[in-house]
DRENSEDREN-339474 format. One record per residue (C-alpha): residue number from 1; residue in one letter; x, y, z. Coordinates in pm, whole numbers, plus 50000, padded with zeros to 5 digits. Each point is the difference from the previous one (the first is absolute). Layout:
N
{NUM "A" {X Y Z}}
...
# end
This chain:
674
{1 "M" {67316 09761 28300}}
{2 "K" {49782 49690 50011}}
{3 "K" {49988 49710 49760}}
{4 "L" {49669 49980 49812}}
{5 "V" {49816 49671 49943}}
{6 "I" {49707 50003 49756}}
{7 "V" {49748 49714 50014}}
{8 "E" {49662 49962 49829}}
{9 "S" {49744 50008 50280}}
{10 "P" {49959 50224 50306}}
{11 "A" {49932 49697 50223}}
{12 "K" {50330 49845 49896}}
{13 "S" {50191 50325 50059}}
{14 "K" {49882 50021 50361}}
{15 "T" {50110 49641 50067}}
{16 "I" {50343 50037 49841}}
{17 "E" {50083 50335 50161}}
{18 "K" {49980 49834 50342}}
{19 "Y" {50267 49748 49890}}
{20 "L" {50255 50242 49851}}
{21 "G" {50025 50263 50270}}
{22 "S" {50055 50374 50002}}
{23 "D" {50256 50010 49717}}
{24 "F" {49732 49902 49751}}
{25 "N" {49691 50178 49874}}
{26 "V" {49753 49748 49851}}
{27 "V" {49727 50136 49772}}
{28 "S" {49747 49862 49753}}
{29 "S" {49951 50063 49628}}
{30 "K" {49642 49870 50041}}
{31 "G" {50048 49762 49709}}
{32 "H" {50076 50113 49645}}
{33 "I" {50083 50368 49952}}
{34 "R" {49991 50003 49617}}
{35 "D" {49810 49834 49720}}
{36 "L" {49969 50027 49624}}
{37 "A" {49841 50321 49875}}
{38 "T" {49687 49989 49785}}
{39 "T" {50143 50220 49725}}
{40 "G" {50142 49924 49656}}
{41 "K" {49879 49746 49746}}
{42 "F" {49673 49841 50114}}
{43 "G" {50063 50155 50345}}
{44 "L" {50240 49716 50083}}
{45 "G" {50269 50212 50163}}
{46 "V" {50244 49794 49793}}
{47 "D" {50185 50111 49685}}
{48 "V" {49938 49686 49792}}
{49 "D" {50205 50146 49711}}
{50 "N" {50306 50072 50215}}
{51 "D" {50090 49666 50160}}
{52 "F" {49690 50019 50221}}
{53 "K" {50148 50275 50213}}
{54 "P" {49769 50046 50301}}
{55 "N" {49880 50341 50117}}
{56 "Y" {49970 49986 50378}}
{57 "I" {49816 50259 50206}}
{58 "A" {49924 50032 50370}}
{59 "I" {49687 49813 50102}}
{60 "K" {49712 50235 50082}}
{61 "G" {50027 50115 50360}}
{62 "K" {50365 49888 50035}}
{63 "T" {50173 50330 49911}}
{64 "K" {49997 50115 50362}}
{65 "D" {50143 49664 50117}}
{66 "I" {50277 50015 49737}}
{67 "K" {50100 50350 50109}}
{68 "A" {50016 49887 50363}}
{69 "L" {50212 49697 49907}}
{70 "K" {50228 50219 49787}}
{71 "K" {50055 50240 50290}}
{72 "L" {50081 49713 50236}}
{73 "S" {50232 49825 49753}}
{74 "D" {50193 50324 49930}}
{75 "A" {50058 50042 50374}}
{76 "S" {50120 49643 50055}}
{77 "D" {50346 49843 49982}}
{78 "M" {49871 49678 49845}}
{79 "V" {49664 49887 49861}}
{80 "Y" {49903 49634 50037}}
{81 "L" {49729 49890 49756}}
{82 "A" {49825 49721 50191}}
{83 "T" {49694 49927 49786}}
{84 "D" {49851 49652 49965}}
{85 "P" {50227 49711 49892}}
{86 "D" {49840 49936 49658}}
{87 "R" {49994 50155 49652}}
{88 "E" {49735 50252 50095}}
{89 "G" {50203 50106 50303}}
{90 "E" {50316 50022 49789}}
{91 "A" {49817 50229 49756}}
{92 "I" {49877 50224 50283}}
{93 "S" {50359 50031 50124}}
{94 "W" {50115 50103 49652}}
{95 "H" {49720 50258 49969}}
{96 "L" {50104 50146 50337}}
{97 "Y" {50366 50004 49894}}
{98 "D" {49914 50176 49673}}
{99 "E" {49736 50242 50129}}
{100 "L" {50199 50104 50308}}
{101 "G" {50315 50049 49792}}
{102 "L" {50211 49770 50218}}
{103 "K" {50369 49958 49927}}
{104 "D" {50157 49655 49975}}
{105 "D" {50223 50065 50299}}
{106 "K" {49708 50121 50211}}
{107 "Y" {49753 49714 49977}}
{108 "K" {49983 49628 50076}}
{109 "R" {49734 49741 49925}}
{110 "V" {49911 49771 50289}}
{111 "V" {49760 49706 50001}}
{112 "F" {49863 49782 50276}}
{113 "N" {49752 49716 49993}}
{114 "E" {49871 50058 50352}}
{115 "I" {49961 50300 50228}}
{116 "T" {50183 49890 50312}}
{117 "K" {50280 50192 50169}}
{118 "N" {50288 49762 49920}}
{119 "V" {49903 49964 49634}}
{120 "V" {49944 50373 49941}}
{121 "V" {50325 50101 50174}}
{122 "D" {50192 49737 49802}}
{123 "A" {49846 50123 49673}}
{124 "I" {50121 50354 50072}}
{125 "K" {50351 49859 50052}}
{126 "H" {49990 49815 49666}}
{127 "P" {49852 50237 49738}}
{128 "R" {50024 49965 49623}}
{129 "E" {49931 50208 49689}}
{130 "I" {49667 50018 49817}}
{131 "D" {49951 49694 49776}}
{132 "Y" {49922 50163 49665}}
{133 "D" {49904 49671 49836}}
{134 "L" {49718 49962 50252}}
{135 "V" {49900 50361 49932}}
{136 "K" {49997 49936 49624}}
{137 "S" {49781 49693 50049}}
{138 "Q" {49748 50193 50210}}
{139 "E" {50004 50294 49756}}
{140 "T" {49942 49767 49706}}
{141 "R" {49705 49840 50178}}
{142 "R" {49856 50344 50079}}
{143 "I" {50035 50117 49638}}
{144 "L" {49843 49679 49866}}
{145 "D" {49710 50030 50242}}
{146 "R" {49953 50368 49911}}
{147 "I" {49996 49936 49623}}
{148 "I" {49768 49700 50021}}
{149 "G" {49780 50153 50268}}
{150 "F" {49955 50339 49835}}
{151 "R" {49957 49878 49643}}
{152 "L" {49770 49705 50074}}
{153 "S" {49799 50180 50268}}
{154 "K" {49923 50286 49762}}
{155 "L" {49902 49748 49734}}
{156 "M" {49770 49812 50238}}
{157 "R" {49831 50318 50123}}
{158 "S" {49938 50124 49645}}
{159 "K" {49878 49669 49855}}
{160 "T" {49852 49800 50288}}
{161 "G" {49858 50044 50350}}
{162 "G" {50336 49903 50148}}
{163 "K" {50195 50244 50215}}
{164 "S" {50355 49872 49969}}
{165 "A" {50235 49731 49878}}
{166 "G" {50348 49904 50114}}
{167 "R" {50296 49776 49930}}
{168 "V" {49933 49751 50282}}
{169 "Q" {49649 50105 50102}}
{170 "S" {49853 49906 49659}}
{171 "V" {50166 49657 50002}}
{172 "A" {49865 49931 50350}}
{173 "L" {49651 50100 49880}}
{174 "K" {50040 49774 49694}}
{175 "L" {50073 49704 50228}}
{176 "I" {49676 50069 50189}}
{177 "V" {49796 50038 49679}}
{178 "D" {50154 49686 49846}}
{179 "R" {49918 49803 50314}}
{180 "E" {49639 50124 49994}}
{181 "R" {49964 49883 49641}}
{182 "E" {50143 49662 50093}}
{183 "I" {49732 49975 50266}}
{184 "E" {49723 50108 49760}}
{185 "S" {50103 49748 49733}}
{186 "F" {50057 49716 50244}}
{187 "N" {49789 49688 49944}}
{188 "P" {49961 49804 50324}}
{189 "E" {50039 49624 49976}}
{190 "E" {49809 49759 50220}}
{191 "Y" {50177 49745 50218}}
{192 "W" {49906 49784 50299}}
{193 "T" {50175 49881 50314}}
{194 "I" {49926 49701 50220}}
{195 "T" {50085 50006 50372}}
{196 "A" {49976 49731 50264}}
{197 "D" {49922 50134 50349}}
{198 "F" {50124 49772 50278}}
{199 "I" {49794 50159 50275}}
{200 "D" {50106 49759 50275}}
{201 "Y" {50366 50064 49923}}
{202 "K" {49955 50378 49945}}
{203 "F" {50162 50032 49658}}
{204 "K" {49912 50011 49631}}
{205 "A" {50163 49851 49690}}
{206 "D" {49964 50111 49637}}
{207 "L" {49983 49769 49698}}
{208 "E" {50313 50045 49789}}
{209 "K" {50064 49696 49779}}
{210 "Y" {49859 49683 49859}}
{211 "K" {50283 49750 50048}}
{212 "T" {50293 50216 49875}}
{213 "K" {49805 50230 49764}}
{214 "K" {49912 50349 50122}}
{215 "L" {49625 50059 49980}}
{216 "E" {49831 50302 49843}}
{217 "I" {49625 49985 50061}}
{218 "K" {49824 50227 49749}}
{219 "T" {49632 49921 50045}}
{220 "Q" {49745 49894 50260}}
{221 "E" {49949 49674 49810}}
{222 "E" {50369 49915 50039}}
{223 "A" {49983 50085 50371}}
{224 "D" {49689 49784 50051}}
{225 "E" {50162 49707 49819}}
{226 "I" {50302 50017 50230}}
{227 "L" {49777 50021 50310}}
{228 "N" {49819 49685 49883}}
{229 "N" {50335 49821 49985}}
{230 "L" {50099 50094 50354}}
{231 "S" {49927 49811 50320}}
{232 "N" {50002 50125 50358}}
{233 "E" {50321 49814 50072}}
{234 "F" {50344 50160 49956}}
{235 "K" {50337 49834 50043}}
{236 "I" {50307 50200 50105}}
{237 "D" {50231 49948 49704}}
{238 "D" {50291 50215 50118}}
{239 "I" {50099 50234 50282}}
{240 "T" {50293 50235 49954}}
{241 "I" {50134 50220 50279}}
{242 "K" {50275 50248 49920}}
{243 "D" {50154 50294 50178}}
{244 "K" {49991 50309 49781}}
{245 "Q" {50176 50329 50058}}
{246 "K" {49817 50329 49948}}
{247 "A" {50251 50280 49951}}
{248 "S" {49942 50366 50080}}
{249 "K" {49966 50262 49727}}
{250 "F" {50256 50264 49915}}
{251 "P" {49981 50338 50176}}
{252 "F" {49792 50264 49828}}
{253 "K" {50089 50202 49696}}
{254 "T" {49762 50277 49893}}
{255 "S" {49775 49789 49779}}
{256 "T" {49959 49712 50245}}
{257 "L" {49937 50240 50288}}
{258 "Q" {49721 50165 49802}}
{259 "Q" {49854 49660 49906}}
{260 "V" {50000 49852 50350}}
{261 "A" {49881 50325 50163}}
{262 "S" {49710 49999 49754}}
{263 "N" {49911 49637 50071}}
{264 "K" {50058 49988 50375}}
{265 "L" {49941 50359 50117}}
{266 "N" {49758 50119 49729}}
{267 "F" {50232 50296 49924}}
{268 "A" {49997 50168 49658}}
{269 "S" {50351 50019 49854}}
{270 "S" {50000 50380 50041}}
{271 "K" {49915 49963 50369}}
{272 "T" {50269 49737 50050}}
{273 "M" {50265 50232 49857}}
{274 "R" {49875 50299 50199}}
{275 "V" {50015 49811 50330}}
{276 "A" {50335 49840 49912}}
{277 "Q" {50143 50346 49923}}
{278 "K" {49915 50113 50353}}
{279 "L" {50160 49690 50152}}
{280 "Y" {50313 50061 49792}}
{281 "E" {50034 50371 50069}}
{282 "G" {49990 49974 50377}}
{283 "V" {49775 49941 50299}}
{284 "D" {50034 50170 50338}}
{285 "L" {50045 49718 50252}}
{286 "G" {50033 50229 50299}}
{287 "S" {50368 49938 50068}}
{288 "E" {50098 50030 49633}}
{289 "T" {49866 50077 49654}}
{290 "V" {50091 49726 49755}}
{291 "G" {49899 49852 49666}}
{292 "L" {49838 49665 50073}}
{293 "I" {50046 49845 49653}}
{294 "T" {50250 50019 49717}}
{295 "Y" {49926 50178 49671}}
{296 "M" {49667 49877 49864}}
{297 "R" {50061 50037 49625}}
{298 "T" {50217 49704 49905}}
{299 "D" {50019 49701 49767}}
{300 "S" {50242 49815 50226}}
{301 "E" {49934 49706 50232}}
{302 "R" {50342 49985 50164}}
{303 "L" {50083 50103 50357}}
{304 "S" {50313 50156 50146}}
{305 "P" {50245 49765 50178}}
{306 "V" {49975 50217 50313}}
{307 "F" {49621 49960 50017}}
{308 "I" {50026 49626 49930}}
{309 "D" {50250 49946 50285}}
{310 "E" {49792 50213 50238}}
{311 "T" {49684 49809 49913}}
{312 "F" {50156 49654 50026}}
{313 "K" {50111 50088 50354}}
{314 "Y" {49652 50137 50080}}
{315 "I" {49833 49679 49874}}
{316 "E" {50230 49779 50205}}
{317 "D" {49952 50210 50315}}
{318 "V" {49620 50030 49972}}
{319 "Y" {49890 49677 49828}}
{320 "G" {50292 49761 50036}}
{321 "K" {50272 49856 49778}}
{322 "D" {49761 49773 49807}}
{323 "Y" {49823 50304 49859}}
{324 "V" {50310 50155 49839}}
{325 "G" {49979 49967 49623}}
{326 "I" {50235 50064 49709}}
{327 "V" {50041 50282 49749}}
{328 "K" {49832 49904 49674}}
{329 "K" {50142 50154 49684}}
{330 "P" {49742 50202 49805}}
{331 "K" {49951 49918 49633}}
{332 "K" {50150 50272 49785}}
{333 "N" {49731 50153 49782}}
{334 "E" {50123 50176 49686}}
{335 "N" {49772 50294 50083}}
{336 "M" {50123 50029 50359}}
{337 "Q" {50188 50310 50112}}
{338 "D" {50206 49876 50293}}
{339 "A" {50123 50337 50122}}
{340 "H" {49892 49948 50360}}
{341 "E" {49839 49753 50236}}
{342 "A" {49660 49847 50043}}
{343 "I" {49747 50178 50222}}
{344 "R" {50075 49903 50360}}
{345 "P" {49992 50141 50353}}
{346 "T" {50305 50211 50078}}
{347 "S" {50045 49800 50320}}
{348 "I" {49858 49657 50077}}
{349 "N" {49998 50102 50367}}
{350 "R" {49729 50262 49935}}
{351 "T" {49710 49757 50009}}
{352 "P" {49656 50120 49885}}
{353 "E" {49869 49959 50355}}
{354 "S" {50277 50218 50145}}
{355 "V" {49919 50294 49767}}
{356 "K" {49624 49952 49969}}
{357 "K" {49907 50291 50227}}
{358 "Y" {50191 50242 49774}}
{359 "L" {49829 49889 49679}}
{360 "S" {49660 50051 49843}}
{361 "S" {49791 49691 49937}}
{362 "D" {50101 49985 49632}}
{363 "E" {50368 50060 50078}}
{364 "Y" {49998 49720 50256}}
{365 "K" {49834 49756 49758}}
{366 "L" {50247 50071 49721}}
{367 "Y" {50305 50004 50227}}
{368 "S" {49894 49665 50146}}
{369 "L" {49965 49852 49652}}
{370 "I" {50346 50124 49893}}
{371 "Y" {50164 49902 50328}}
{372 "Y" {49868 49645 50015}}
{373 "R" {50061 49936 49630}}
{374 "A" {50371 50086 50041}}
{375 "L" {50026 49806 50326}}
{376 "A" {49823 49695 49855}}
{377 "Y" {50232 49996 49698}}
{378 "L" {50299 49929 50227}}
{379 "M" {49822 49732 50204}}
{380 "A" {50005 49627 49942}}
{381 "P" {49743 49839 49768}}
{382 "A" {49683 49858 50148}}
{383 "V" {49974 49620 49984}}
{384 "A" {49670 49831 49926}}
{385 "S" {49913 49634 50007}}
{386 "A" {49812 49947 49674}}
{387 "T" {49778 49692 49971}}
{388 "T" {49848 49862 49679}}
{389 "I" {49746 49718 50011}}
{390 "I" {49896 49814 49682}}
{391 "L" {49673 49804 50026}}
{392 "N" {49881 49739 49747}}
{393 "N" {49633 49942 49920}}
{394 "N" {49958 49753 49712}}
{395 "D" {50317 50140 49834}}
{396 "Y" {49880 50360 50043}}
{397 "M" {50279 50173 50190}}
{398 "F" {49912 50268 50257}}
{399 "K" {50253 50231 50161}}
{400 "A" {50008 50183 50334}}
{401 "T" {50278 50233 50115}}
{402 "G" {50081 50144 50339}}
{403 "S" {50275 50203 50157}}
{404 "V" {50102 50065 50360}}
{405 "I" {50266 50251 50107}}
{406 "K" {50273 49817 50195}}
{407 "F" {50230 50300 50039}}
{408 "D" {49863 50350 49951}}
{409 "G" {50331 50163 49901}}
{410 "Y" {49944 50342 49842}}
{411 "L" {49623 49958 50047}}
{412 "K" {50069 50076 50365}}
{413 "V" {49997 50367 49900}}
{414 "Y" {49836 50007 49656}}
{415 "A" {49705 49759 50027}}
{416 "K" {49735 50275 50011}}
{417 "Y" {50108 50120 49656}}
{418 "E" {49974 49655 49839}}
{419 "D" {49718 49756 49943}}
{420 "S" {50146 49706 50187}}
{421 "T" {49767 49762 50185}}
{422 "D" {50035 49638 50108}}
{423 "T" {49795 49736 49817}}
{424 "V" {50010 49690 50217}}
{425 "L" {49934 49658 49847}}
{426 "P" {49902 49700 50216}}
{427 "D" {50247 49735 50105}}
{428 "L" {49931 49728 49743}}
{429 "S" {50205 49699 49891}}
{430 "D" {50096 49873 49657}}
{431 "K" {49750 49753 49844}}
{432 "Q" {49741 50089 50263}}
{433 "S" {49638 50006 49882}}
{434 "I" {49765 50282 50091}}
{435 "S" {49648 50081 49887}}
{436 "T" {49777 50300 49943}}
{437 "D" {49637 50060 49918}}
{438 "K" {50067 50339 49843}}
{439 "I" {50153 50039 49653}}
{440 "D" {49904 50328 49836}}
{441 "K" {50023 50134 49647}}
{442 "E" {50026 50374 49934}}
{443 "Q" {49970 50205 49684}}
{444 "H" {50256 50273 49924}}
{445 "F" {50084 50234 49717}}
{446 "T" {50342 50128 49903}}
{447 "K" {50049 50364 50094}}
{448 "P" {50136 50287 49792}}
{449 "P" {50325 50170 50100}}
{450 "A" {49952 50230 50297}}
{451 "R" {49983 50376 49961}}
{452 "F" {50309 50186 50112}}
{453 "T" {50022 50141 50349}}
{454 "E" {50261 50265 50085}}
{455 "S" {50210 49719 50142}}
{456 "S" {49979 49770 49698}}
{457 "L" {50043 50284 49749}}
{458 "I" {50320 50117 50172}}
{459 "K" {50123 49640 49998}}
{460 "E" {49924 49973 49627}}
{461 "L" {50167 50331 49915}}
{462 "E" {50311 49897 50190}}
{463 "A" {50010 49657 49836}}
{464 "L" {49976 50166 49657}}
{465 "G" {50279 50246 50083}}
{466 "I" {49774 50305 49981}}
{467 "G" {50033 50296 50235}}
{468 "R" {50219 50034 50306}}
{469 "P" {49942 49993 50379}}
{470 "S" {49942 50373 50017}}
{471 "T" {49735 49991 49724}}
{472 "Y" {49757 49722 50097}}
{473 "A" {49793 50198 50251}}
{474 "T" {49973 50296 49760}}
{475 "I" {49886 49774 49715}}
{476 "M" {49726 49847 50214}}
{477 "Q" {49878 50342 50114}}
{478 "T" {50009 50156 49653}}
{479 "I" {49782 49742 49826}}
{480 "K" {49747 50035 50283}}
{481 "D" {50007 50381 50000}}
{482 "R" {49957 50017 49622}}
{483 "G" {49680 49796 50020}}
{484 "Y" {50150 49722 49787}}
{485 "V" {49918 49734 50258}}
{486 "I" {49773 49946 50296}}
{487 "L" {50073 49782 50300}}
{488 "E" {49747 49734 50089}}
{489 "E" {50088 49766 50286}}
{490 "K" {50362 50126 49965}}
{491 "K" {50005 49891 49632}}
{492 "F" {50061 50224 49699}}
{493 "I" {49717 50025 49747}}
{494 "P" {50066 50220 49695}}
{495 "T" {49742 50272 49929}}
{496 "D" {49867 50075 49652}}
{497 "I" {50240 50292 49970}}
{498 "G" {50289 49779 50115}}
{499 "I" {49915 49745 49730}}
{500 "E" {49956 50270 49736}}
{501 "T" {50334 50161 50088}}
{502 "T" {50178 49664 49983}}
{503 "D" {49841 49909 49665}}
{504 "K" {50091 50333 49841}}
{505 "L" {50360 49975 50120}}
{506 "Q" {50026 49645 49868}}
{507 "E" {49855 50105 49664}}
{508 "F" {50278 50255 49943}}
{509 "F" {50282 49919 50247}}
{510 "S" {49997 49622 50043}}
{511 "N" {50374 49974 49927}}
{512 "I" {50081 50245 50285}}
{513 "V" {49723 49963 50260}}
{514 "N" {50067 49634 50074}}
{515 "V" {50173 49785 50257}}
{516 "E" {50313 49912 49801}}
{517 "Y" {50082 50356 49886}}
{518 "T" {49945 50143 50348}}
{519 "A" {50213 49728 50165}}
{520 "N" {50280 50056 49745}}
{521 "M" {49988 50371 50076}}
{522 "E" {50049 49925 50372}}
{523 "S" {50298 49787 49904}}
{524 "D" {50145 50287 49793}}
{525 "L" {49961 50236 50297}}
{526 "D" {50193 49751 50213}}
{527 "K" {50277 49988 49738}}
{528 "I" {50020 50381 49999}}
{529 "A" {50042 49991 50380}}
{530 "E" {50280 49746 49959}}
{531 "E" {50175 50211 49730}}
{532 "N" {49930 49733 49738}}
{533 "M" {49770 50201 49773}}
{534 "D" {49980 50349 49849}}
{535 "N" {49692 50175 50138}}
{536 "I" {49968 50237 49699}}
{537 "K" {49988 49701 49762}}
{538 "V" {49726 49840 50214}}
{539 "L" {49794 50321 49984}}
{540 "R" {50061 50054 49628}}
{541 "D" {49911 49641 49904}}
{542 "F" {49681 50026 50202}}
{543 "Y" {49894 50343 49876}}
{544 "D" {50063 49925 49632}}
{545 "E" {49764 49704 50028}}
{546 "F" {49744 50157 50234}}
{547 "E" {49935 50350 49860}}
{548 "P" {49891 49888 49647}}
{549 "L" {49746 49769 50166}}
{550 "V" {49865 50290 50206}}
{551 "E" {49963 50221 49695}}
{552 "K" {49825 49720 49813}}
{553 "A" {49763 49943 50294}}
{554 "F" {49909 50371 50020}}
{555 "K" {49904 49986 49631}}
{556 "E" {49831 49661 49983}}
{557 "M" {49861 49911 50344}}
{558 "E" {49624 50033 49995}}
{559 "K" {49878 50259 50246}}
{560 "K" {49739 49887 50249}}
{561 "E" {49677 50190 49954}}
{562 "A" {49902 50208 50302}}
{563 "E" {49690 49876 50185}}
{564 "S" {49695 50225 49948}}
{565 "T" {49810 50117 50309}}
{566 "G" {49675 50055 49806}}
{567 "E" {50019 50375 50079}}
{568 "V" {50063 50287 49760}}
{569 "C" {50254 50278 50036}}
{570 "P" {49829 50321 50121}}
{571 "E" {50245 50210 49795}}
{572 "C" {50002 49834 49656}}
{573 "G" {49734 49726 50004}}
{574 "N" {50237 49707 49936}}
{575 "D" {49998 49686 50214}}
{576 "L" {50166 50001 50341}}
{577 "V" {50242 49710 50052}}
{578 "I" {50204 49853 50284}}
{579 "R" {50370 50062 49961}}
{580 "Q" {50299 49870 50193}}
{581 "G" {50227 50273 50133}}
{582 "K" {50319 50002 50202}}
{583 "F" {49800 50008 50324}}
{584 "G" {49713 49770 49905}}
{585 "K" {49681 50008 49794}}
{586 "F" {49809 50316 49912}}
{587 "T" {49710 50101 49772}}
{588 "A" {50077 50228 49704}}
{589 "C" {49883 50095 49652}}
{590 "S" {50064 49752 49718}}
{591 "N" {50080 50292 49770}}
{592 "Y" {50332 50074 50171}}
{593 "P" {50222 50191 49915}}
{594 "E" {49748 50223 49820}}
{595 "C" {49787 50000 50316}}
{596 "K" {50181 49987 50334}}
{597 "Y" {49694 49957 50223}}
{598 "I" {50059 49787 50313}}
{599 "K" {49709 49914 50225}}
{600 "K" {50047 50098 50362}}
{601 "E" {49915 49696 50204}}
{602 "E" {49795 50048 50314}}
{603 "R" {50205 49847 50275}}
{604 "K" {49811 49807 50259}}
{605 "I" {50130 50091 50344}}
{606 "T" {50007 49708 50240}}
{607 "E" {50030 50106 50363}}
{608 "I" {50181 49748 50217}}
{609 "C" {50024 50152 50349}}
{610 "D" {50076 50315 50198}}
{611 "C" {50345 50155 49971}}
{612 "P" {50181 49983 50340}}
{613 "K" {50217 50303 49914}}
{614 "C" {49740 50266 49912}}
{615 "G" {49653 49847 50040}}
{616 "G" {49938 49991 49623}}
{617 "K" {49922 49685 49802}}
{618 "I" {50241 49738 49872}}
{619 "V" {49890 49927 49642}}
{620 "E" {50111 49757 49730}}
{621 "K" {50225 50169 49742}}
{622 "T" {50218 49904 49706}}
{623 "T" {50345 50118 49897}}
{624 "R" {50068 50133 49650}}
{625 "K" {50115 49648 49911}}
{626 "G" {49673 49847 50118}}
{627 "K" {50119 49851 50330}}
{628 "T" {49745 50010 50283}}
{629 "F" {50083 50171 50328}}
{630 "Y" {49808 50158 50287}}
{631 "G" {50032 50367 50094}}
{632 "C" {49828 50284 50182}}
{633 "N" {49744 50205 49809}}
{634 "N" {50150 50314 50156}}
{635 "Y" {50322 49962 49799}}
{636 "P" {50224 50205 49967}}
{637 "K" {49920 50143 50342}}
{638 "C" {50019 49647 50142}}
{639 "D" {50258 49755 49862}}
{640 "C" {49864 49681 50160}}
{641 "A" {50043 49720 49739}}
{642 "L" {50031 49619 50005}}
{643 "W" {50068 49735 49736}}
{644 "Y" {49781 49740 50174}}
{645 "K" {49630 50027 50083}}
{646 "P" {49942 50135 50353}}
{647 "T" {49764 49814 50233}}
{648 "G" {49883 50316 50179}}
{649 "E" {50153 49874 50328}}
{650 "L" {50291 50175 50171}}
{651 "C" {50323 49836 50114}}
{652 "P" {49999 49947 50381}}
{653 "N" {50370 50099 50006}}
{654 "C" {50026 50317 49788}}
{655 "K" {49636 50084 49907}}
{656 "S" {50074 49982 49625}}
{657 "L" {49762 49821 49765}}
{658 "L" {50007 49622 49974}}
{659 "M" {50011 49858 49645}}
{660 "E" {49908 49675 49823}}
{661 "K" {50334 49867 49873}}
{662 "G" {49924 49663 49844}}
{663 "K" {49853 49781 50272}}
{664 "Q" {50153 50214 50274}}
{665 "I" {49881 50315 50173}}
{666 "V" {50304 50226 50048}}
{667 "C" {50068 50353 50119}}
{668 "S" {50070 50267 49736}}
{669 "S" {50274 50153 50217}}
{670 "C" {50151 49755 50250}}
{671 "E" {50074 49625 50011}}
{672 "Y" {49669 49907 50166}}
{673 "T" {49823 49696 49851}}
{674 "K" {49653 49901 50110}}
# end
């Protein structure tokens, strides 16, 4: 009989089966197999009166998969649970162990941080047991999120136009709303700058001080007075030239990868994680199928000694001994979970250029970013010659700075991801006099704090100790999907409903929906994982404080009046109003529940193009949850459907429809990109 290995994703199972050989059968659980039921008190699926005992049921559509896994596990000598190396993966392994009825002598838990043959084979040789402290931590988080999500979401739907609320989601939204109010209340202050432009010498100098006192020029009158005191002659008061080192940054962890991919590649955090997942799970390189990067959900910035040694040798061979750097020790953050490494290529010898033909455009971009970040980290610092010139004009001191790279160091490979340009100053001598005919004044106003982007919000959440690597992308997507924010020039702007939801939550739950409480809860979850805290006590302390607030809010929170349409109900004559339902807005009678009239909306059908499968029409449609997609009007006879808007053109390779995916035109079936 074979040994059975259960992983999370089908793509991963195919890769790993090639490594382990014919004695092993590698299958996928396709993610979680169970979740909390929606039965019991408040539909929580948790017995809050009996030590928060969870009631788990098979996820809809997973019963068939569970039966297949059960049949395979019963027929196997040993079952290896090889789910992801984090708390979520540990919980999935426990659910498999419990649901499949595995015996302690018939299962092993294996973890690996990268999907390469040596690492996977070694992991199978060194299994362990399920870590129940990690499972407890994940279960506690799930129960907390279920209680907060269900209770607050129901409250928001019944009292406001909001659709949902959540433990971390609502704090992230509060940060956005608070920032918007800072911007609205900001009073700009006027200030002026004075700059001397030495056109003949091709540089500029800014006024900084009068004698030794730093100048703050508040008005035009002050600027004009200074200009009247200046001559055209400047004397070089001091020239300082220093070599400065510019060190490389640490390799990526989840949050920094999402931030830099947003800034440099214009990737949403959800897209970054989706592409990274593919790179991790395995890519067919012709001669082998291999995971190109290590696990992409991590708080760690450290690298394995084996990778460091391999990379140092690579740097010396390719770039020379002078480019070999040192290993910098990451700062230990109290919120960091250092279970596994930073995100890095599984082999430094698999350069982006060598695997480019096997990757999509997005995969190549992200792999290049990850590869060169890890490589740059182990390279020598760049060295710049920094020059500062101080010029004196009637005791008004002007300053010019310049910098020239003397040794490119890590910038040899990472320059395109950094804003690093030379600013060359002329070769001047101390006490030399130079003149200019151009001294300008310019008015400025102080600016309010910037709105959050995905990148800066993730950075802020991480700095505050809120959320975890696996949650950031989901948080960003949720607040967008709920209509709580809109994106304008990549910046979050809260909508009216987002502001209303935040204000109502702060009115009744300010001691729970806040940064400090949420960060402390993350810390408690860490302590549970480390066996330093009782998870039942954490849940009880929370619930005993939270539930009375919910009950009070249901009684006292003012309900938002439904917006009248100006029409009357054809059945009872009362006003028709716009209501917010689970799947969006609809028009209904204001006399509900006495009158249950709901107006049937006439749906405008927008034809996009001809259907290539049956000759019908591709039309714009919406899912039950309000998400737009494009499908054939001959459904269900024809199942042609796309998530992105088709152009009407056909792919030259496979004759499927081309779609507008962001700024790209891509094929709906193959890898073709126009």
